[in-house]
C-alpha positions as CSV (number, residue, x, y, z in Angstrom):
1,M,2.9,-9.0,14.5
2,R,4.3,-7.6,17.7
3,L,6.3,-4.5,16.7
4,P,9.5,-4.0,18.6
5,W,8.5,-1.0,20.6
6,L,5.5,-2.9,22.1
7,G,7.3,-5.1,24.6
8,N,5.4,-7.5,26.9
9,S,3.9,-5.9,29.9
10,R,4.8,-6.9,33.5
11,R,1.4,-8.4,33.8
12,A,1.7,-10.3,30.6
13,D,4.9,-11.9,31.9
14,T,2.9,-13.6,34.7
15,Q,0.2,-15.0,32.5
16,P,0.3,-18.1,30.3
17,S,1.6,-17.6,26.8
18,S,-1.1,-17.0,24.2
19,P,0.5,-17.8,20.8
20,N,-0.3,-21.0,19.0
21,V,2.3,-23.7,19.7
22,Y,3.6,-25.8,16.8
23,H,5.7,-28.9,16.2
24,T,8.4,-28.2,13.6
25,E,10.2,-30.9,11.6
26,I,12.9,-30.8,9.0
27,I,11.5,-32.1,5.7
28,A,14.5,-31.7,3.4
29,D,17.9,-30.1,2.9
30,V,17.8,-29.2,-0.8
31,P,21.2,-28.3,-2.3
32,V,21.5,-25.7,-5.1
33,P,24.8,-26.7,-6.7
34,E,25.4,-23.6,-8.8
35,R,25.0,-21.4,-5.7
36,G,26.9,-23.6,-3.4
37,E,24.1,-23.3,-0.8
38,T,21.4,-25.5,0.7
39,V,17.8,-24.6,1.5
40,R,16.2,-26.3,4.5
41,F,12.5,-26.9,4.4
42,F,10.4,-27.3,7.5
43,S,6.9,-28.5,8.2
44,R,4.7,-27.0,10.9
45,K,1.8,-28.7,12.7
46,L,-0.4,-27.1,15.2
47,V,0.1,-28.8,18.6
48,R,-1.9,-26.5,20.9
49,P,-4.1,-23.6,19.8
50,G,-3.3,-20.3,21.6
51,K,-5.6,-18.7,24.1
52,L,-7.2,-15.7,22.5
53,R,-7.7,-12.9,24.9
54,S,-10.8,-10.7,24.6
55,V,-8.7,-7.6,25.3
56,S,-5.0,-7.5,25.3
57,N,-3.1,-5.3,27.8
58,K,-1.5,-3.6,24.8
59,D,-4.8,-2.6,23.3
60,L,-5.2,0.6,25.4
61,R,-1.8,1.8,24.4
62,E,-2.6,1.0,20.8
63,S,-5.9,2.9,21.0
64,L,-4.3,6.0,22.5
65,L,-1.6,6.0,19.9
66,S,-4.1,5.8,17.2
67,L,-6.0,8.8,18.5
68,F,-2.8,10.7,19.0
69,Y,-1.6,10.1,15.4
70,L,-5.0,10.9,14.0
71,S,-4.7,14.3,15.7
72,V,-1.2,14.8,14.4
73,A,-2.2,14.0,10.8
74,A,-5.3,16.2,11.0
75,V,-3.7,19.3,12.6
76,L,0.0,19.5,12.0
77,P,1.9,20.0,8.7
78,V,3.8,17.1,7.2
79,A,7.2,18.6,8.0
80,W,6.4,18.0,11.7
81,W,5.4,14.3,11.4
82,A,8.8,12.6,11.4
83,P,10.2,14.6,14.4
84,I,7.1,13.8,16.4
85,C,7.5,10.1,15.7
86,D,11.1,10.3,16.7
87,W,10.1,12.0,20.0
88,V,7.4,9.6,20.8
89,S,9.7,6.7,20.2
90,T,12.0,7.9,23.0
91,L,9.3,7.7,25.7
92,R,9.8,4.0,26.3
93,R,13.2,3.7,24.7
94,K,15.1,2.6,27.9
95,R,12.6,-0.2,28.5
96,H,13.0,-1.4,24.9
97,F,16.8,-1.3,25.2
98,R,16.7,-3.3,28.4
99,K,14.3,-6.0,27.1
100,E,15.0,-6.2,23.4
101,F,18.3,-4.7,22.4
102,A,20.5,-7.6,23.2
103,R,18.7,-9.9,20.9
104,Y,18.4,-7.3,18.2
105,D,22.2,-6.6,18.5
106,V,23.1,-10.2,17.9
107,A,20.7,-10.6,15.0
108,I,21.8,-7.4,13.2
109,K,25.5,-8.2,13.5
110,A,25.0,-11.7,12.3
111,V,23.6,-10.3,9.1
112,L,25.4,-7.0,8.6
113,G,28.7,-7.7,10.4
114,D,30.2,-6.6,13.7
115,D,30.8,-3.1,12.4
116,A,27.1,-2.3,12.3
117,D,26.0,0.5,14.6
118,T,23.2,-1.4,16.2
119,R,22.3,1.2,18.8
120,A,21.6,3.8,16.1
121,L,19.7,1.2,14.1
122,F,17.6,0.2,17.0
123,K,16.6,3.8,17.7
124,G,15.7,4.1,14.1
125,H,13.8,0.9,14.3
126,L,11.7,2.2,17.2
127,A,10.9,5.4,15.4
128,A,10.0,3.6,12.2
129,A,7.3,1.6,14.0
130,H,5.7,4.9,14.9
131,R,5.9,6.3,11.4
132,R,4.0,3.2,10.3
133,R,1.1,4.2,12.5
134,L,1.2,7.8,11.3
135,M,1.1,6.5,7.7
136,L,-2.2,4.8,8.5
137,A,-3.5,7.9,10.3
138,A,-2.7,10.1,7.3
139,H,-5.0,7.9,5.1
140,L,-7.8,8.0,7.7
141,V,-8.2,11.8,8.3
142,P,-11.1,13.1,6.3
143,G,-10.1,15.8,3.8
144,R,-6.4,15.2,4.2
145,R,-4.7,15.1,0.8
146,W,-1.3,13.5,1.5
147,S,0.5,12.8,-1.7
148,P,4.1,11.7,-1.2
149,A,6.1,10.6,-4.2
150,I,6.0,6.8,-4.7
151,P,7.9,5.9,-7.8
152,L,7.4,2.3,-8.8
153,E,10.5,0.6,-10.2
154,G,10.3,-2.5,-12.2
155,I,6.7,-2.3,-13.3
156,D,7.5,-2.9,-17.0
157,G,8.8,-6.4,-16.1
158,L,5.6,-7.2,-14.2
159,R,3.5,-6.1,-17.1
160,E,5.5,-8.1,-19.6
161,A,5.0,-11.2,-17.5
162,L,1.3,-10.7,-17.4
163,Q,1.2,-10.7,-21.2
164,R,2.0,-14.4,-21.0
165,G,-1.4,-14.9,-19.4
166,R,-0.4,-17.1,-16.4
167,G,-0.6,-14.5,-13.7
168,A,2.1,-13.2,-11.4
169,I,3.0,-13.5,-7.7
170,V,4.6,-10.4,-6.0
171,W,6.5,-11.6,-2.9
172,C,6.6,-8.6,-0.5
173,D,9.1,-7.9,2.2
174,Q,8.1,-6.7,5.7
175,F,9.4,-3.1,5.6
176,I,7.3,-0.6,7.4
177,A,6.1,1.1,4.2
178,Q,5.1,-2.1,2.4
179,T,1.8,-2.6,4.1
180,I,0.1,0.5,2.7
181,M,2.5,2.4,0.5
182,G,3.5,-0.7,-1.5
183,K,-0.1,-1.5,-2.3
184,R,-0.8,2.1,-3.1
185,A,2.2,2.2,-5.6
186,L,0.8,-0.8,-7.5
187,F,-2.7,0.6,-7.5
188,E,-1.6,4.0,-8.8
189,A,0.3,2.1,-11.5
190,G,-2.9,0.4,-12.6
191,I,-2.2,-3.0,-11.1
192,E,-5.3,-4.6,-9.6
193,A,-3.8,-7.0,-7.0
194,H,-5.2,-9.7,-4.6
195,Q,-3.6,-9.8,-1.2
196,V,-3.2,-13.0,0.7
197,S,-3.6,-12.2,4.4
198,V,-4.2,-13.8,7.7
199,N,-7.2,-13.0,9.9
200,F,-5.2,-11.2,12.6
201,H,-3.6,-8.7,10.3
202,G,-2.6,-5.5,12.1
203,F,-1.4,-4.2,15.4
204,S,-3.3,-6.5,17.9
205,E,-4.1,-10.2,18.3
206,S,-7.0,-9.9,20.7
207,K,-10.7,-10.1,19.9
208,F,-11.0,-6.4,20.6
209,G,-8.0,-5.7,18.4
210,L,-9.4,-7.7,15.5
211,H,-12.7,-5.8,15.4
212,V,-11.6,-2.3,16.5
213,I,-7.8,-1.7,16.3
214,N,-7.0,-3.6,13.2
215,R,-10.0,-2.8,11.1
216,P,-8.9,0.7,10.0
217,L,-5.6,-0.7,8.6
218,V,-7.4,-3.4,6.7
219,E,-9.9,-0.9,5.3
220,V,-7.2,1.5,4.1
221,E,-5.3,-1.3,2.4
222,N,-8.5,-2.5,0.7
223,R,-8.7,0.8,-1.1
224,F,-5.7,-0.3,-3.1
225,L,-6.7,-3.9,-3.6
226,K,-9.0,-5.8,-5.9
227,S,-9.7,-8.4,-3.2
228,R,-8.2,-9.8,0.0
229,I,-7.8,-13.6,0.3
230,V,-7.9,-14.3,4.0
231,F,-5.9,-17.3,5.0
232,E,-7.3,-19.7,7.7
233,R,-5.4,-22.8,8.5
234,A,-8.6,-24.8,8.8
235,D,-9.6,-23.7,5.3
236,A,-6.3,-24.0,3.5
237,Y,-7.6,-26.0,0.6
238,Q,-10.2,-23.3,-0.3
239,V,-7.6,-20.6,-0.1
240,T,-5.3,-22.6,-2.3
241,V,-8.0,-23.1,-4.9
242,R,-8.8,-19.4,-4.9
243,I,-5.2,-18.4,-5.4
244,Q,-4.8,-20.9,-8.2
245,K,-8.0,-19.6,-9.9
246,T,-6.7,-16.0,-9.6
247,L,-3.5,-16.9,-11.3
248,K,-5.3,-18.8,-14.0
249,E,-7.3,-15.7,-14.7
250,N,-4.0,-13.8,-15.1
251,G,-4.3,-12.0,-11.8
252,V,-1.6,-10.5,-9.6
253,V,-1.4,-12.1,-6.1
254,L,0.5,-10.3,-3.3
255,M,2.1,-12.5,-0.7
256,T,4.0,-11.0,2.3
257,N,7.1,-12.9,3.5
258,T,5.5,-14.5,6.6
259,V,6.1,-18.0,7.7
260,H,3.4,-18.4,10.3
261,A,0.3,-18.9,8.1
262,G,1.3,-22.0,6.1
263,S,2.3,-25.5,6.9
264,T,5.8,-25.3,5.5
265,F,8.6,-22.7,5.5
266,T,12.3,-22.5,4.7
267,E,15.6,-21.5,6.3
268,I,18.6,-20.1,4.5
269,A,21.8,-18.3,5.3
270,M,21.6,-14.5,5.5
271,G,24.4,-12.0,5.3
272,E,27.7,-12.5,7.2
273,R,26.7,-15.5,9.4
274,G,23.0,-15.1,10.0
275,W,20.0,-17.2,9.2
276,T,16.6,-16.2,8.0
277,H,13.2,-17.8,7.4
278,L,11.2,-17.4,4.3
279,A,7.8,-18.6,3.4
280,S,7.6,-21.4,1.0
281,A,4.1,-20.7,-0.4
282,P,5.1,-18.1,-3.0
283,A,7.8,-20.4,-4.5
284,N,5.4,-23.3,-4.3
285,F,2.6,-21.6,-6.2
286,A,5.1,-20.3,-8.8
287,A,6.5,-23.8,-9.3
288,R,3.1,-25.5,-9.5
289,A,1.2,-22.9,-11.5
290,G,4.0,-21.6,-13.8
291,A,3.2,-18.0,-12.7
292,A,5.8,-15.3,-12.8
293,L,7.4,-14.6,-9.4
294,F,8.7,-11.1,-8.4
295,A,10.2,-9.8,-5.2
296,M,9.0,-6.4,-3.9
297,S,10.4,-4.0,-1.3
298,T,8.8,-0.6,-0.4
299,L,11.3,1.7,1.3
300,E,11.0,5.1,3.0
301,A,13.5,7.3,1.2
302,V,12.4,10.6,2.9
303,P,9.9,10.1,5.8
304,F,6.4,11.1,4.6
305,R,7.9,12.7,1.5
306,E,9.2,10.0,-0.7
307,Y,9.0,6.3,-0.9
308,R,10.7,3.7,-3.2
309,A,8.5,0.8,-4.4
310,I,10.9,-1.7,-6.1
311,V,9.7,-4.7,-8.0
312,S,12.6,-6.9,-8.9
313,P,13.2,-8.5,-12.3
314,E,11.4,-11.8,-12.6
315,L,12.9,-14.5,-10.4
316,K,14.0,-17.3,-12.7
317,P,15.9,-20.1,-11.0
318,N,17.7,-22.8,-13.0
319,A,15.0,-25.5,-13.3
320,A,17.4,-28.1,-14.8
321,Q,19.0,-29.0,-11.5
322,P,19.2,-32.7,-10.5
323,A,16.6,-34.0,-8.1
324,S,17.8,-33.9,-4.5
325,Q,17.4,-36.6,-1.9
326,P,15.0,-35.5,0.9
327,A,16.2,-35.6,4.5
328,K,13.3,-37.8,5.6
329,D,12.5,-40.8,3.5
330,V,8.9,-40.9,4.8
331,A,8.4,-37.5,3.1
332,A,9.9,-38.4,-0.3
333,K,6.5,-38.5,-2.1
334,D,5.4,-35.2,-0.8
335,V,8.8,-33.6,-1.5
336,A,8.7,-34.8,-5.1
337,A,5.2,-33.5,-5.6
338,K,6.1,-30.0,-4.5
339,N,9.2,-29.8,-6.6
340,L,11.5,-28.6,-3.8
341,V,14.5,-28.3,-6.1
342,L,12.8,-25.5,-8.1
343,Q,11.4,-23.9,-5.0
344,A,14.9,-23.8,-3.5
345,G,16.1,-21.8,-6.5
346,Y,13.3,-19.3,-6.0
347,I,14.0,-19.0,-2.3
348,L,17.7,-18.1,-2.8
349,L,16.8,-15.5,-5.5
350,K,14.3,-14.0,-3.1
351,R,16.8,-14.0,-0.3
352,D,19.3,-12.1,-2.5
353,R,16.8,-9.3,-3.1
354,L,15.8,-9.1,0.5
355,L,19.4,-8.9,1.7
356,E,20.1,-6.1,-0.9
357,A,17.1,-4.1,0.5
358,V,18.0,-4.8,4.1
359,K,21.6,-3.5,3.7
360,S,20.2,-0.2,2.4
361,Y,17.5,0.3,5.0
362,P,18.1,-2.1,7.9
363,D,16.1,0.0,10.5
364,Q,12.9,-0.2,8.4
365,M,12.7,-4.0,8.5
366,M,10.0,-5.2,10.8
367,A,10.9,-8.9,11.0
368,W,14.6,-9.8,11.5
369,S,16.8,-12.8,11.0
370,G,18.8,-14.5,13.7
371,A,22.3,-15.8,14.5
372,N,21.2,-19.4,15.2
373,R,19.8,-22.1,13.1
374,L,16.3,-23.5,13.9
375,T,16.0,-27.2,14.7
376,G,13.0,-29.4,14.5
377,R,11.4,-29.3,17.9
378,Q,8.2,-29.3,19.9
379,D,6.5,-26.4,21.7
380,Q,7.7,-23.7,19.3
381,P,5.8,-20.4,19.3
382,A,4.9,-19.0,15.9
383,I,7.8,-17.3,14.1
384,G,7.5,-14.7,11.5
385,G,5.5,-11.5,11.3
386,D,2.4,-10.0,10.1
387,T,0.9,-10.9,6.8
388,G,-0.3,-8.5,4.1
């Protein structure tokens, strides 16, 4: 995903947009009566593949930052790391405020309310993006033994669910520490997990970035995984089969809350008056396979010293809700097959856990909600963030 401090360059503004373009359509508005809320389901179809650049004009900056943070991790004591990230985040701060703050301000206040100190949160958000890079560098430096505290909360519930023999899905939020530290916490607790991930996972979406810039992040994450299930839209069936097989073998599957990899996603209310988008795939697999579903947030309590990896109690929606009428009659058969009513219950429970974590550490969230609802439309760039 494009992290907030990496704004589009002046040159990029003059070139054609490179993201994939999709057509979105509302599938169904599914009410959850006991919650008094409705979950809206969308479909996404690829209209025009994006143009993949060989080298992005952000790649040089990413490469230099990688080298810089490798030097910091190798030479300087841990006590210096957070102040250095804070300082580096100020170098382009005026530009980020000019280009990105207005949108951030509206999104944050829609979720947290008008009293939120969005300027302070935005500064923290920029610094957090740099700490994410230094987390990676600390795992790459040869001989560096960096051992922060990562207590894992809720692991007993996950282990109890695995005793039922139907596997478990851990639905992870996009906080800066989740990518590496969340996987490390599970690994150190003895959980062998399989990560569902898109091909372009990391800091860059160019060909050079795929093979050079993103590779170290993937390799570090793989230390803490049993396997990685790479999602390709052209090969969705094979990926689905592999996930189902893993769950049948009582495995643990990690899915990050991203909406841009699958063919459907959802929209629900978030906070005061905001809206957020959640992937539908985790709820869909849980509903179809009967696997246990958990939410997970990994939060930075003290930068580079202590992290909180929190696995929620098992998400258990009320499955005895009456069937809902889909918004589009032509999709009725597909809607019934996917059991959207049960999925909607999962989605709202997941939203509750996400909102709880966001209220505690809003500046650490990489992908934010918005103040406006999404409508079915053509020519929509991909929404959502990085997977895995």
